[in-house]
C-alpha positions as CSV (number, residue, x, y, z in Angstrom):
1,M,6.6,-2.5,18.2
2,L,9.5,-4.7,18.6
3,L,9.5,-4.0,22.5
4,F,5.8,-5.0,22.3
5,L,6.9,-8.5,20.7
6,T,10.0,-8.8,22.9
7,G,7.6,-8.7,25.9
8,Y,5.7,-11.7,24.8
9,I,8.7,-13.7,24.0
10,A,10.1,-13.0,27.5
11,V,7.0,-14.2,29.0
12,A,7.1,-17.3,26.9
13,V,10.8,-17.9,27.9
14,V,9.8,-17.3,31.6
15,V,7.1,-19.9,31.7
16,I,9.1,-22.3,29.8
17,L,11.9,-22.0,32.3
18,G,9.6,-22.3,35.2
19,R,10.1,-18.7,36.6
20,T,6.4,-18.2,37.1
21,E,6.9,-15.8,40.0
22,L,7.9,-13.2,37.2
23,L,4.9,-13.9,35.1
24,A,2.5,-11.2,36.8
25,F,5.4,-8.5,36.6
26,L,5.9,-9.1,32.9
27,S,2.3,-9.5,31.9
28,G,1.6,-5.9,33.5
29,V,4.6,-4.5,31.4
30,I,3.5,-6.1,28.1
31,F,-0.2,-4.7,28.4
32,F,1.3,-1.3,29.3
33,M,3.4,-1.4,26.0
34,G,0.3,-2.5,24.2
35,S,-1.6,0.5,25.6
36,L,1.4,2.9,24.4
37,F,1.4,1.1,21.0
38,V,-2.2,1.7,20.3
39,F,-1.8,5.4,21.5
40,L,1.1,5.9,19.0
41,V,-0.8,4.5,16.3
42,V,-3.9,6.5,16.8
43,R,-1.6,9.6,17.2
44,T,0.2,8.8,13.8
45,G,-3.1,8.6,12.2
46,L,-4.4,12.0,13.5
47,D,-1.1,13.6,12.6
48,S,-1.4,12.2,8.9
49,F,-5.1,13.3,8.9
50,R,-4.2,17.0,9.7
51,K,-1.4,17.0,6.9
52,L,-4.0,15.6,4.3
53,K,-6.4,18.3,5.6
54,E,-3.7,21.0,5.1
55,L,-2.9,19.9,1.7
56,N,-6.6,19.8,0.6
57,Q,-7.0,23.4,1.8
58,N,-5.0,24.2,-1.3
59,L,-7.5,22.4,-3.6
60,G,-10.5,24.5,-5.0
61,D,-13.0,21.7,-5.3
62,T,-14.9,21.4,-2.1
63,E,-16.7,18.0,-3.2
64,L,-13.0,16.5,-3.7
65,K,-11.6,17.7,-0.4
66,N,-14.6,16.3,1.4
67,K,-14.5,12.9,-0.5
68,E,-10.6,12.5,0.4
69,L,-11.5,13.4,4.1
70,E,-14.1,10.9,4.4
71,Q,-12.0,8.2,2.9
72,F,-9.3,9.0,5.2
73,A,-11.6,8.8,8.2
74,Y,-12.8,5.4,7.1
75,I,-9.1,4.4,7.0
76,T,-8.1,5.5,10.5
77,S,-11.4,4.1,11.8
78,H,-11.4,0.6,10.1
79,D,-8.1,-0.3,8.4
80,L,-5.9,0.5,11.5
81,K,-8.3,-1.0,13.9
82,T,-8.3,-4.4,12.0
83,P,-4.6,-5.4,12.8
84,I,-4.9,-3.7,16.2
85,R,-7.9,-6.1,17.1
86,G,-5.8,-9.0,15.7
87,I,-2.8,-8.0,17.9
88,S,-5.2,-7.8,21.0
89,S,-6.9,-11.2,20.2
90,L,-3.5,-12.9,20.1
91,A,-2.3,-11.3,23.2
92,S,-5.5,-12.7,25.0
93,F,-4.6,-16.1,23.6
94,I,-1.0,-16.0,24.8
95,K,-2.2,-14.9,28.2
96,E,-4.6,-17.6,28.5
97,D,-2.1,-20.2,27.3
98,L,0.6,-19.1,29.7
99,E,-1.6,-18.9,32.7
100,A,-2.8,-22.5,32.0
101,G,1.0,-23.6,31.6
102,E,0.4,-24.4,27.9
103,T,3.2,-23.2,25.7
104,D,2.8,-25.4,22.5
105,D,0.9,-22.6,20.5
106,V,2.6,-19.6,22.1
107,Y,5.3,-19.4,19.4
108,D,2.7,-19.8,16.5
109,H,0.7,-16.8,18.1
110,L,3.8,-14.8,18.3
111,D,4.6,-15.4,14.6
112,T,1.2,-14.4,13.7
113,M,1.4,-11.3,15.9
114,Q,4.6,-10.2,14.2
115,G,2.7,-10.4,10.8
116,R,-0.1,-8.1,12.1
117,V,2.6,-5.6,13.4
118,K,4.2,-5.5,9.9
119,R,1.0,-5.0,8.4
120,L,0.2,-2.1,10.7
121,E,3.7,-0.7,10.0
122,S,2.8,-0.8,6.2
123,L,-0.5,1.0,6.9
124,I,1.0,3.7,8.7
125,D,3.7,4.2,6.2
126,G,1.2,4.2,3.4
127,I,-0.9,6.9,5.2
128,L,2.3,9.2,5.6
129,H,3.3,8.4,2.0
130,Y,-0.1,9.3,0.5
131,S,-0.5,12.6,2.7
132,K,3.1,13.9,1.5
133,I,2.2,13.9,-2.2
134,G,2.3,17.6,-2.5
135,K,4.1,20.2,-4.7
136,I,5.7,18.7,-8.0
137,M,9.3,19.7,-9.0
138,P,9.0,19.5,-12.8
139,E,11.8,18.3,-15.2
140,S,12.3,16.4,-18.4
141,V,11.7,12.7,-17.8
142,D,12.3,9.8,-20.4
143,L,9.8,7.2,-19.7
144,N,11.8,4.9,-21.9
145,A,14.9,5.1,-19.3
146,M,12.4,4.9,-16.6
147,L,10.8,1.6,-17.8
148,R,14.1,0.2,-18.4
149,G,15.3,0.9,-14.8
150,D,12.2,-0.5,-13.2
151,S,12.3,-3.7,-15.3
152,K,15.7,-4.5,-13.7
153,N,13.8,-5.2,-10.5
154,Y,12.5,-8.2,-12.3
155,P,15.5,-9.7,-14.0
156,D,14.1,-13.3,-14.4
157,S,12.4,-13.0,-17.9
158,T,10.9,-16.7,-17.4
159,K,8.5,-15.1,-14.8
160,V,8.1,-11.5,-15.9
161,K,8.4,-10.5,-19.6
162,F,8.4,-6.8,-20.6
163,I,7.2,-5.8,-24.3
164,K,7.7,-2.2,-25.3
165,K,6.0,-1.3,-28.6
166,G,7.5,1.7,-30.2
167,S,9.0,4.6,-28.3
168,L,7.6,6.0,-25.2
169,P,7.5,9.9,-24.8
170,I,9.8,12.2,-23.0
171,V,7.4,14.1,-20.6
172,Y,7.5,17.1,-18.1
173,G,6.9,16.3,-14.6
174,D,8.2,15.3,-11.2
175,K,10.7,12.5,-11.8
176,I,10.5,10.9,-8.5
177,Q,6.8,11.0,-8.4
178,L,6.3,9.7,-11.9
179,S,8.7,6.7,-11.2
180,Q,6.2,5.8,-8.3
181,V,3.4,5.8,-10.9
182,V,5.3,3.3,-13.4
183,S,6.7,1.2,-10.3
184,N,3.3,0.8,-8.8
185,I,1.5,-0.1,-12.0
186,I,4.3,-2.6,-12.7
187,S,4.3,-4.2,-9.2
188,N,0.5,-4.6,-9.2
189,A,0.5,-6.4,-12.7
190,V,3.3,-8.8,-11.3
191,K,1.8,-9.2,-7.8
192,Y,-1.9,-10.0,-9.0
193,N,-0.8,-12.1,-12.2
194,D,-2.0,-15.8,-12.3
195,K,0.0,-16.9,-15.2
196,E,3.1,-18.9,-15.5
197,V,4.7,-15.9,-17.3
198,C,3.6,-12.4,-16.5
199,E,3.6,-10.3,-19.5
200,I,3.6,-6.6,-19.3
201,T,3.2,-4.6,-22.8
202,V,3.7,-0.7,-22.7
203,S,2.9,1.5,-25.6
204,S,2.1,5.0,-26.3
205,T,0.1,7.1,-28.7
206,E,-0.7,10.9,-28.8
207,T,-3.2,13.5,-29.5
208,S,-2.7,17.1,-30.1
209,N,-2.8,17.8,-26.5
210,A,-1.7,14.7,-24.6
211,Y,-0.1,11.3,-24.5
212,E,-1.7,8.1,-23.9
213,I,0.5,5.7,-22.4
214,T,-0.9,2.0,-21.9
215,F,0.3,-0.6,-19.4
216,A,-1.4,-4.0,-20.5
217,D,-0.9,-7.2,-18.6
218,N,-2.2,-10.9,-19.2
219,G,-3.3,-11.2,-15.6
220,P,-6.8,-12.2,-14.5
221,G,-8.5,-9.0,-15.4
222,I,-10.7,-6.7,-13.4
223,A,-14.6,-6.7,-13.6
224,P,-16.0,-3.5,-14.9
225,K,-18.0,-2.8,-11.6
226,Y,-14.5,-2.5,-9.9
227,H,-13.0,-0.1,-12.3
228,E,-13.4,3.0,-10.2
229,K,-13.1,1.2,-6.7
230,I,-9.6,0.2,-7.2
231,F,-8.3,3.7,-7.4
232,E,-10.2,4.5,-4.0
233,I,-7.8,4.9,-1.2
234,F,-6.8,1.6,0.9
235,Q,-9.2,-0.4,-1.5
236,T,-8.1,-3.9,-2.8
237,L,-10.1,-6.7,-4.8
238,S,-8.3,-9.5,-2.9
239,E,-7.5,-10.6,0.6
240,K,-4.9,-8.1,2.0
241,E,-3.2,-10.7,3.9
242,I,-2.6,-13.0,1.1
243,Y,-0.8,-10.4,-1.0
244,E,0.5,-8.3,1.9
245,S,-1.3,-5.3,0.2
246,T,-2.4,-2.0,1.7
247,G,-4.6,-1.1,-1.2
248,L,-2.8,2.1,-1.6
249,G,-0.8,1.7,-4.8
250,L,-3.2,2.8,-7.3
251,S,-4.6,5.8,-5.2
252,I,-1.2,7.2,-5.2
253,V,-0.9,6.5,-8.8
254,K,-4.1,8.5,-9.3
255,K,-3.3,11.4,-7.0
256,I,0.1,11.8,-8.5
257,L,-1.4,11.9,-11.9
258,E,-4.1,14.5,-11.0
259,K,-1.2,16.7,-9.5
260,H,0.3,16.5,-13.1
261,Q,-3.1,17.5,-14.8
262,G,-3.3,13.9,-16.0
263,S,-5.5,11.0,-15.5
264,I,-5.7,7.0,-15.6
265,H,-8.4,4.7,-16.2
266,V,-8.9,0.8,-16.7
267,E,-10.0,-1.2,-19.5
268,S,-10.7,-4.9,-18.8
269,N,-13.6,-7.4,-19.1
270,G,-12.7,-9.0,-15.9
271,K,-11.8,-12.3,-17.7
272,L,-8.3,-11.9,-19.1
273,G,-5.7,-9.0,-19.1
274,T,-5.9,-5.6,-18.0
275,K,-5.0,-2.2,-19.3
276,F,-4.1,0.8,-17.3
277,I,-4.3,3.8,-19.7
278,I,-2.6,7.1,-18.6
279,T,-3.6,10.4,-20.1
280,Y,-0.6,12.8,-19.7
281,P,-0.5,16.5,-20.9
282,K,2.0,17.5,-23.4
283,V,2.6,20.8,-21.5
284,L,1.8,21.2,-17.7
285,K,-0.3,24.4,-17.2
286,S,1.2,26.8,-14.5
């Protein structure tokens, strides 16, 4: 990817220096690297698809398997194509500008292209991350300590305020995966908050068989019609470019909790605040 961008920069430098005799050669090299780049992206998507398919072979629910495979097929055919199309369009703009000897907009195009490449990297990383959620390694996990650790990522209390009501439970599960659950829920609350101070209130209750752990924020809320959609893979309710979001965080949360025999749902009127409520078993069934 870096070679791809370096090639475009080289063309710009050649034109600026007046070495136009090298333009045809460099343009050929650039478009070759572009083709190779697209090939690598598609191959990565297919490899991830095969990994997800292998994981799903261990699931007994045929409907769930088909749904995840359909969602994954949608990602590789749509979400990956979007930044690739953007890169292709920018490449055309740059080529036209250079051929016309106009270099004023070249660097702006290159900056935009770099953003598209970074987004594509995030999408690929997200796909690989999602596909690798597999076997859990259970151990005792103190959610109080986990919350304290994650809150240190937001040291400025004038911007992000954490409120813990009572004590959180000590649960049994995969510590790394559960830390991803906590981290993703908190980062979502912070990222999409529209208030001067983002407040995140964490509390817990329990029933005879499970704990209910609630993460409540004072953000803009989520309309009820989107309460299921936000957990679908690569779905987001805002412009992905604005928040640099892949739309993968909550789908990872849901998948991890399902692996732990738990669940998550949303309570919000879509006007003020959102509650993410986790139902987590007291005992994991073997």
